[in-house]
C-alpha positions as CSV (number, residue, x, y, z in Angstrom):
1,M,31.2,-18.2,-20.7
2,F,27.7,-16.8,-21.3
3,G,26.0,-20.1,-20.5
4,F,27.0,-20.2,-17.4
5,I,25.3,-16.4,-16.7
6,V,22.7,-18.0,-17.2
7,A,23.0,-20.9,-15.6
8,G,23.5,-19.2,-12.6
9,L,20.1,-16.7,-13.3
10,I,18.1,-18.9,-13.3
11,I,19.3,-21.0,-10.4
12,G,18.6,-17.8,-8.6
13,A,15.5,-17.4,-10.0
14,L,14.8,-20.9,-8.9
15,A,15.8,-20.6,-5.1
16,R,13.5,-17.5,-4.8
17,L,10.7,-19.9,-6.4
18,I,11.5,-22.6,-3.9
19,K,12.1,-20.7,-0.6
20,P,8.6,-20.3,1.1
21,G,7.6,-17.4,2.5
22,K,7.9,-13.6,1.9
23,Q,11.5,-12.2,1.0
24,D,12.8,-9.0,1.7
25,L,15.4,-9.7,-0.7
26,S,14.6,-7.9,-4.7
27,I,14.6,-10.1,-7.5
28,L,18.8,-9.1,-8.2
29,W,20.6,-9.5,-5.3
30,T,18.3,-13.3,-5.7
31,L,19.4,-13.2,-9.2
32,L,23.5,-11.9,-8.8
33,L,23.0,-14.9,-4.9
34,G,22.5,-17.6,-7.8
35,L,25.7,-16.7,-9.5
36,A,26.9,-17.2,-6.4
37,G,25.0,-20.4,-5.9
38,S,26.3,-21.9,-9.1
39,V,29.9,-20.8,-8.6
40,I,29.9,-23.0,-5.1
41,G,27.5,-25.7,-7.4
42,G,30.3,-25.5,-10.8
43,V,33.8,-25.9,-8.0
44,V,31.9,-28.1,-5.7
45,A,31.3,-30.4,-8.6
46,N,35.0,-29.7,-10.1
47,L,36.7,-31.4,-6.0
48,L,34.1,-33.9,-6.9
49,D,35.6,-34.4,-10.3
50,T,31.8,-35.0,-11.3
51,G,32.5,-32.0,-14.9
52,D,34.2,-28.0,-14.9
53,I,32.8,-25.3,-12.8
54,F,31.8,-24.6,-16.9
55,E,30.6,-27.6,-17.8
56,L,26.3,-28.7,-16.6
57,N,25.9,-31.0,-15.0
58,I,23.1,-32.7,-12.3
59,L,25.3,-32.5,-9.2
60,G,26.6,-29.5,-9.5
61,F,22.8,-27.5,-10.1
62,V,21.3,-30.1,-7.2
63,V,24.9,-28.3,-5.3
64,A,24.1,-24.4,-6.1
65,V,20.8,-24.1,-5.9
66,I,21.1,-25.8,-1.8
67,A,23.6,-23.0,-2.0
68,A,21.8,-19.6,-3.4
69,L,18.7,-20.8,-0.6
70,L,21.6,-20.5,1.8
71,L,23.2,-17.5,0.0
72,I,19.4,-16.6,0.3
73,G,19.0,-16.6,3.5
74,V,21.7,-15.7,4.7
75,A,21.8,-12.8,3.2
76,E,18.0,-12.0,3.8
77,G,19.2,-12.2,7.7
78,F,21.3,-9.1,7.7
79,A,18.7,-7.1,5.8
80,S,16.4,-8.2,8.4
81,K,18.9,-7.6,11.6
82,K,19.2,-4.4,9.8
83,D,15.7,-3.7,9.6
84,H,15.2,-4.1,12.5
85,G,18.1,-3.2,14.3
């Protein structure tokens, strides 16, 4: 379980580095969305029978990073609408 959390934090940090431009989310929110992305990646990998949700595998990792990027983008969209709305 600890490894899963660490992987999620790394995925969040990696997603933040990959995403271009200025980011309006705090580091904490980015890391939490990375955790959510790692859960999504683990679930997808499990559904595709490439490994358990707690195992680190390539497909799960890639899906987790993509999911974290999408979640960060959506969260930033909500944050910018809130600031400009």
